[in-house]
C-alpha positions in Angstrom: -4.6 -27.4 -48.0 -3.0 -23.9 -47.8 -6.4 -22.3 -48.4 -7.9 -24.4 -45.7 -5.2 -23.4 -43.2 -5.4 -19.8 -44.0 -9.2 -19.9 -43.6 -8.8 -21.7 -40.3 -6.3 -19.1 -39.1 -8.6 -16.2 -40.1 -11.6 -17.8 -38.3 -9.5 -18.3 -35.2 -8.3 -14.8 -35.3 -11.8 -13.5 -35.5 -12.7 -15.5 -32.4 -9.7 -14.4 -30.5 -9.4 -10.8 -31.5 -13.0 -9.8 -32.0 -14.9 -12.1 -29.6 -17.4 -12.9 -32.3 -17.6 -16.6 -31.6 -21.1 -17.8 -30.9 -21.9 -17.6 -27.3 -18.7 -15.8 -26.4 -18.7 -13.9 -23.0 -16.1 -11.5 -21.7 -14.4 -10.8 -18.4 -12.4 -7.8 -17.5 -8.6 -7.8 -17.0 -6.3 -4.9 -16.1 -2.9 -5.4 -17.6 0.4 -4.3 -16.2 0.2 -1.0 -18.0 -3.2 -0.2 -16.5 -5.2 -1.0 -19.7 -8.6 -2.5 -19.0 -9.2 -5.2 -21.6 -11.9 -7.8 -22.2 -11.0 -11.4 -22.2 -12.9 -14.0 -24.3 -14.2 -16.4 -21.7 -15.2 -18.9 -24.4 -11.5 -19.7 -25.0 -10.7 -23.0 -23.4 -7.8 -25.5 -23.5 -6.3 -28.3 -21.4 -2.8 -29.0 -20.3 -1.6 -32.4 -19.1 1.3 -30.8 -17.2 2.0 -27.7 -15.2 3.5 -25.1 -17.5 6.2 -23.5 -15.4 6.4 -19.7 -15.2 6.0 -18.9 -11.5 8.8 -18.2 -9.0 11.0 -16.9 -11.8 11.2 -20.3 -13.4 11.8 -18.9 -16.9 14.7 -16.7 -15.6 16.5 -19.8 -14.2 16.7 -21.9 -17.3 14.6 -23.5 -20.1 11.0 -24.3 -19.2 8.1 -26.1 -20.9 6.2 -22.9 -20.9 9.0 -21.1 -22.6 9.1 -23.8 -25.2 5.4 -23.6 -25.9 5.5 -19.8 -26.0 8.3 -19.5 -28.5 7.0 -22.4 -30.6 3.8 -20.4 -31.0 5.7 -17.3 -32.1 7.8 -19.3 -34.6 4.7 -21.1 -35.9 2.9 -17.8 -36.4 5.6 -16.8 -38.9 6.5 -20.1 -40.6 2.8 -21.0 -41.1 2.3 -17.7 -42.9 -0.4 -16.6 -40.4 1.7 -13.5 -39.8 0.8 -12.3 -43.3 -2.6 -11.1 -42.1 -1.0 -8.9 -39.4 1.4 -6.5 -41.2 1.0 -2.8 -40.6 -0.6 -0.9 -43.5 2.6 1.0 -44.1 4.6 -2.2 -44.3 2.2 -3.6 -46.9 2.4 -0.4 -48.9 6.2 -0.6 -48.8 6.1 -4.2 -50.0 7.1 -5.7 -46.6 4.3 -8.3 -46.5 6.1 -11.6 -46.0 9.1 -12.9 -44.1 12.3 -12.2 -46.0 14.2 -15.4 -45.1 13.5 -19.1 -45.4 11.8 -21.0 -42.6 15.1 -22.6 -41.5 16.4 -19.1 -40.7 13.4 -18.1 -38.5 13.9 -18.3 -34.7 11.8 -17.1 -31.8 13.2 -15.5 -28.6 11.3 -14.6 -25.5 12.7 -13.1 -22.3 12.0 -15.1 -19.1 11.0 -12.0 -17.2 7.9 -11.9 -19.4 6.6 -15.3 -18.3 5.2 -14.6 -14.9 2.9 -17.3 -13.8 2.3 -21.1 -14.0 -0.5 -22.5 -16.1 -1.9 -25.2 -13.7 -2.6 -28.7 -14.9 -6.1 -29.1 -16.2 -8.5 -26.7 -18.0 -7.5 -23.1 -18.5 -8.6 -20.0 -20.4 -7.7 -16.5 -21.5 -7.4 -15.2 -17.9 -4.6 -17.7 -17.2 -2.6 -16.6 -20.2 -3.1 -12.9 -19.2 -1.6 -13.7 -15.8 1.4 -15.3 -17.5 1.9 -12.2 -19.7 0.2 -9.2 -18.1 1.6 -6.9 -20.8 0.0 -5.8 -24.1 3.0 -7.0 -26.2 2.7 -7.3 -29.9 4.7 -9.7 -32.2 7.8 -8.1 -33.7 10.2 -9.3 -36.4 13.8 -8.2 -36.4 16.4 -9.3 -38.9 19.9 -9.9 -37.5 23.1 -11.4 -38.6 24.2 -14.6 -37.0 26.9 -12.6 -35.1 24.3 -10.3 -33.7 22.1 -13.2 -32.7 25.0 -14.8 -30.8 25.7 -11.4 -29.1 22.0 -11.0 -28.2 22.1 -14.4 -26.5 25.4 -13.7 -24.7 24.0 -10.4 -23.3 20.7 -12.0 -22.4 22.5 -14.7 -20.3 24.8 -12.3 -18.4 23.0 -12.9 -15.1 23.4 -16.7 -15.1 23.8 -18.7 -12.9 20.5 -17.6 -11.3 20.7 -16.5 -7.7 18.6 -14.2 -5.5 21.1 -11.5 -6.3 20.9 -11.9 -10.0 17.2 -12.5 -10.3 16.5 -9.1 -11.8 19.3 -9.4 -14.3 18.1 -12.8 -15.4 14.8 -11.3 -16.6 16.6 -11.0 -19.9 17.4 -14.7 -20.2 15.9 -16.0 -23.5 13.6 -18.9 -24.0 13.9 -20.0 -27.6 12.4 -21.9 -30.6 14.3 -22.9 -33.7 17.7 -22.6 -32.1 19.8 -24.6 -29.5 22.5 -22.9 -27.4 24.8 -23.5 -24.5 25.8 -21.1 -21.7 29.0 -21.9 -19.9 28.7 -20.0 -16.6 32.3 -20.8 -15.7 33.3 -18.2 -18.3 32.8 -14.7 -16.8 30.6 -12.3 -18.7 32.8 -9.7 -20.3 31.0 -6.5 -19.2 31.1 -3.5 -21.5 29.3 -0.2 -20.8 26.2 -0.2 -18.7 22.9 -0.4 -20.8 19.5 0.9 -19.9 17.9 3.1 -17.3 18.3 0.5 -14.5 22.0 0.1 -15.3 21.9 -3.6 -14.2 22.7 -4.9 -17.7 25.9 -4.4 -19.6 26.8 -4.6 -23.3 29.0 -7.6 -24.2 32.5 -6.4 -24.7 33.4 -9.8 -26.2 31.7 -13.2 -26.7 32.7 -16.4 -24.9 30.1 -17.9 -22.6 27.4 -18.7 -25.2 27.8 -21.2 -28.0 25.1 -21.5 -30.7 24.8 -25.3 -31.4 22.5 -25.1 -34.4 19.6 -23.2 -36.0 16.7 -25.4 -37.0 19.0 -28.4 -37.3 21.4 -26.5 -39.6 24.9 -25.2 -38.8 24.9 -21.8 -37.3 26.3 -19.1 -39.7 27.6 -15.8 -38.2 27.3 -14.2 -41.6 23.8 -15.3 -42.4 20.6 -13.3 -41.9 18.1 -14.6 -39.4 14.6 -13.4 -38.6 14.1 -13.2 -34.8 10.4 -13.3 -33.7 10.0 -11.6 -30.4 8.0 -8.9 -28.6 7.8 -5.2 -29.4 9.4 -4.6 -26.1 12.5 -6.6 -27.0 12.5 -5.1 -30.5 12.8 -1.7 -28.8 15.7 -2.7 -26.6 14.1 -3.8 -23.3 16.4 -5.3 -20.7 19.6 -6.5 -22.3 18.3 -6.4 -25.9 20.4 -3.5 -27.2 21.3 -5.5 -30.3 17.7 -5.5 -31.7 17.2 -1.7 -32.2 20.6 -1.6 -33.9 19.7 -4.5 -36.2 16.2 -3.0 -36.9 17.7 0.3 -38.0 20.1 -1.5 -40.3 17.3 -3.6 -41.9 14.1 -1.7 -42.8 12.1 -4.9 -43.1 12.3 -5.3 -39.3 8.9 -4.3 -37.9 6.3 -4.6 -35.3 3.1 -6.3 -36.4 -0.5 -5.7 -35.3 -0.7 -9.2 -33.7 -1.2 -9.3 -29.9 1.1 -12.0 -28.5 -1.5 -13.6 -26.2 -3.8 -14.0 -29.2 -1.1 -15.7 -31.2 -0.5 -18.2 -28.3 -4.2 -19.0 -28.5 -4.1 -19.4 -32.3 -1.3 -21.9 -31.9 -3.0 -23.9 -29.1 -6.2 -24.1 -31.0 -4.9 -24.5 -34.6 -1.9 -26.7 -34.0 -2.5 -28.5 -30.7 -6.3 -28.9 -30.9 -6.6 -27.2 -27.6 -4.6 -29.9 -25.7 -1.1 -29.3 -24.5 0.2 -32.8 -24.3 3.4 -34.8 -23.8 5.5 -32.7 -26.2 5.5 -30.1 -23.4 5.7 -32.4 -20.4 9.1 -30.9 -19.7 11.7 -28.6 -21.2 12.9 -30.0 -24.5 16.7 -29.5 -24.2 17.1 -26.4 -26.4 19.2 -24.6 -23.8 22.1 -26.1 -21.9 23.5 -24.2 -18.8 26.8 -25.5 -17.6 
């Protein structure tokens, strides 16, 4: 069975990444960094519901699109598919598998990087490129539980969402493998300003975010967790100042060769049989905003 799944993943990867599927055609898409890329027009799936990303939906709270996106990233790791996408230097150094058990793997994705709806009905590669118009790659960063809680605290500093806090709420994290609560009645304890924009602040203390559980298990501030995210968050985008610190402390933290949009397609095809159904009809209750 494992051999079959690995073979299926490799076949799907060839279709997605190389466009070698029989009869594949390509259209041109210019991403948000000005890169001109070819999209495989043979990729096709169906959703029974609108997947919400437009009008800053994923900055306001949990969305079904955020659930789908982060589930795909977590599946990519837990299924072992990631093992085909380590950088050569990582493999040489022996970093060729996830260093924690599956129940310590979580996925985080900032709402500012989910930028469009996927309309009900048939959709293809162009629709996913509109959702994420950036050439992000999948990254793995190992954090302590305490660092994970701080990352979520900082990411939620703009809540509750308003027109005035919309830009700050770009850092708000959609998640898979973890449940957390944000109590917006508790003021965010601002530390020093972080980043070039100086609209985000480090967390001077923690108080508004409570981690309820991780993959159904009690949250442990002392444990090591693998956070699956984008290379941008890995490098400290928005409020993600914790991740570069954690990556420097754990040399197994790394950026893979896998393109995020391709991973989403692998999940949709390999796990959902190209149909996004009732499991993603609405947000699944992973995040509570009081």
